[in-house]
Steps between C-alpha positions, in 0.01 A plus 500: 500500500214716621581800280193415291290643785612846387359460149186699405294180468579391856447851632145475365450154650629610841284814508192294409573248779563774759162658414297181454587330830394789731185550292400133531573499875297820546199364307517169690512681834208721398287199402589332830393811691168493313444139607591577862262797495216278381579250776486779760175635353347152516599460865368846594176436311441178693567676831258779409236248394527325838479831685206618288287212621508632855506873428166682535325589176541860384284712266576455131594864444785476753679223308478632145684491267601138538872434529729236651439641849119501486427195284349220710382725784145472627264777383136586534274662242131575486260532210246314287568225250439624146531157340756226483728316255683169497874446454555157338804271515598564862639238736452465875665213689603343170147486362380688192205733521406866482475810716172678565582869469257746657501863383461706818402857420625712788357827630746689280349347187801287412480123474718274714543146361436253782573128465209354691630143471597209277294223343629179335454413134403736222269799518275371221180375659631542854270622776668821611369654823355843445673800656344634822249779453510832678784672684782265597840529666770265381827405669787333322858509377597786271657390172678677214350490151593190306711500188431238230774239505598553866434233765298289262266781390360417159565738212240355264224716363165438338333385821119475518299783650525520875857366513841661537846345484675740739389705798621849419367842413637463146308175446176624656485847344301370203279271709390735777322834441676657801849600600689204646754500784849393399481229766277215613408314817465131577258441789647369823203263519327402177127539458289196575545209258844608375863443595712787632767615255834550680690822445761471227856627495571848372650498148876527513533369858486124446763247392351467154660412167652846466691457826659175382572661163712756688685213667557332164629822344742532792659168410510588131692825554761333721537222241559769234774652716666162541473433125677829420788407733518149352514630143773754590723231651433274204606767251805586713607136518467459124711811435770385746518156342523650152778737608693214668471279192618785280802558725593130478455498123212254521255745345559805281493839668256625237193338355590248227459610140217356294559155354476634142807720552698207647423278203612765251837555668566124510543476116875474409642796310641269228159355428358852474775597245435192286131575496571856384735373221237257373241774494731728299599228240299548177284211385603353161 
């Protein structure tokens, strides 16, 4: 009854199933490992953020370039403010406002973006405290450059002069006539009149939408594997039932002939002969 499994068609079906199931299981396991890795990164990032609050501040040069291990640590930098910008559409404690971004030109000539604080509302017409004059030393949490679209960072362009959507060297290169560090600092204590901006999570270490996408893809791949098994058993059951019916004479062993052929063979031979005789009789 199961001899049909040795036919070329079923050989192809079986080979496909034997390859598809391990592939789906592998891809599902890989997506699950990606989700677990993001969960671990989020936990480690929170632990580092808690530890960074009590660790002594270190010079900026010792913690560059910014990575997962150094992001959030306390740093110090000295220099003079060479101007400032505002970063609109930023929230603190659920309220909408904007960052005040000071451009600290260090002794090396490069500019370090420093978030001096946060103010509510829009920057248009707001009274923004001026940056301190003279040599200053700032202390705050080191942050990686922002990427538009990550952690609520706006990707819109066409902002008025004196505004930037993202805090990054790529965004500031056309706004600042100096080289810019590929990092920024949010002050541990905001300047007078402003609210302190808490350090954010490092991109790729939080339980964001991408992490839950990995979890969703995990489920999808395992569902695909189950669907392949279901379809194989369904095809097998149909073939077994067809073979059993054919053995009992309930259904033909081969596919039935077209209905046109059946109708033609149903005409009696005598009627066909009479029709031929009538066609051959001359008309008078």
